[in-house]
Each structure stands twice: as structure tokens, then as C-alpha cells.
C-alpha positions, 0 to 999 in steps of 0.5 A: 464518509462520502461514497465518492471519496471511498470509491476513489480510495478503493481505486487508488489503493487497488492500483498501488497494491498491484505494483509489487513491493517487498511484501509481494516479492516475498509472497511470490518467492515463498509461494513458488518454493513451498506451493499452495500450503504457503498461501494461507499463512502468507495472506494472513501475514500480509493482512496482519502486517498491513493492519499493524502498520496502519495502526501505527500510522493512525495512532495520533493521526486521527486526533491530530486531524480532528484537532483543527483545520490548520493541522488538517491542512498541514498534513494534507500539504505535506502528504501531497508533496510526499505523494508527488515526490513518489510519483515523479520518482516512479515515472523517472524510474528506469527498467531494472531486472526484477529477480524473484529468487526463492529465499531459504526455505523456512521449516514451518508455516509459522516461520513463513507467517513470521517472516512475511509479517515482519517484512510487511509490518516493519517497512518504515516506508509503508508507515510513512506512505499510510500517513501521507495517503489516507488523509487525502480521502478524508472529509473534515466535515465528518468524523475523521477518526471513523473515516480513517478506520474505514479506509484502514479496514478497506485497505487491509481487505484489498491487500489480502485479496491482492496477496491471495492473487499473487500467491495463487498465480505466483509463476505467472507473476514472476514471469510478468515481473521480469518483463520490461514492458510490464515494468514500464506499465507498472511504473507509469500507472503508479507514477501517474496515480501518485502524482495526480493524488499529490497535485489533487491534495495540493490544489484541494480546497482547504477546510475553513 
């Protein structure tokens, strides 16, 4: 795939991953309540959970995008509108109190892994997001399926790295998430990025 598209995907994914969602809040909670012993199962669960969601997203998507220019355009338009909607929603979001409460302590690392995996893999919004997000960085001139898998592997690596950093610095992350200023910055950065990606998708030249 084109290196420019891949670098754009890396940058966009990195910004989106920094914004804490259900998975990251779970990682922070368990890291604070169980200490460093929880880090390995938590990061492994995030990586496997995102891999599962991505596989579900990509099943059929690659074949659909490779079928014709028409379906490629349809997916790009629908995905662009969805990203624009998410971006505007984030930009309009108010400042809320983000409490990272420690959940009931699982008895083992396996339970830690299972709980975090389920939170990550079974998030339907995540699956829909992948379907909308990944095609924006695909070139119809190259092998679509191969590009999708390259992006998927890249995202999993970035997600695991992000989860590791949040787990290691869980205490600092919790204080940061309770800051209204930090919330404004997260919402502005994420909303701006998603809105820009949506507009870019809607204005991009369609394959012939």
C-alpha cells in the first residue's frame, strides 16, 4: 500500500487510541487495583480483543470493496458520514466527570484477561468504527484485502502499545482523566480528527 496512506492511518489511529474508551478505563482500573502483575494479561487481552473485532469487521469487507468501484464508493460514503457524525458528537460533548472506579477484584490473571478481552472484543461500536475507518485509508488501485490486513495488524500493535502505557502509568492517567482541561483536549482532538476524516472521505476522488 502507499506509504502516505499508511502513515496517515498510523497518525489518525494513534490520536484515536489516546482518547480513553471502555477498554482503556478497564485497563486503568485493573492496573490500579492489581498492580504490575495485571499488566501482561491486560495488554494481551486488548491485543486479542482488538484482533477479534477487526477480524469480524474484515470478514466480507475486503471482498465487498474489491467487488466493484460502486461498492467501494458506497462504503467510503457511508463510512465518511459515520466518522463525521462521531466527530461532531465529540466536538459538542460537554465536560463530564470521568471516574475510574476499581471493579471487583478478579481472582486470577486469567479472569483479568477474560474480563478485559470481553470488554474489548464485544463492543459493537468498535466493530462499526473499524468498518467505517479502515476503508478511508485504502487505495483501490492496489490489493484491497492485503491493505486491510496491513492496517489491521498496524492497529493491533498501536492498541497494545497504548494499553501498555496506560497500564504502566495508571495512576497518572486516572488523575489526567479527571481534569476538565484534559477532557476538552481529548474531545477537541478526537472530534477534529474524525470530522476531518469524514470530510476527506466525502470529498475524495472516487475510483472509476
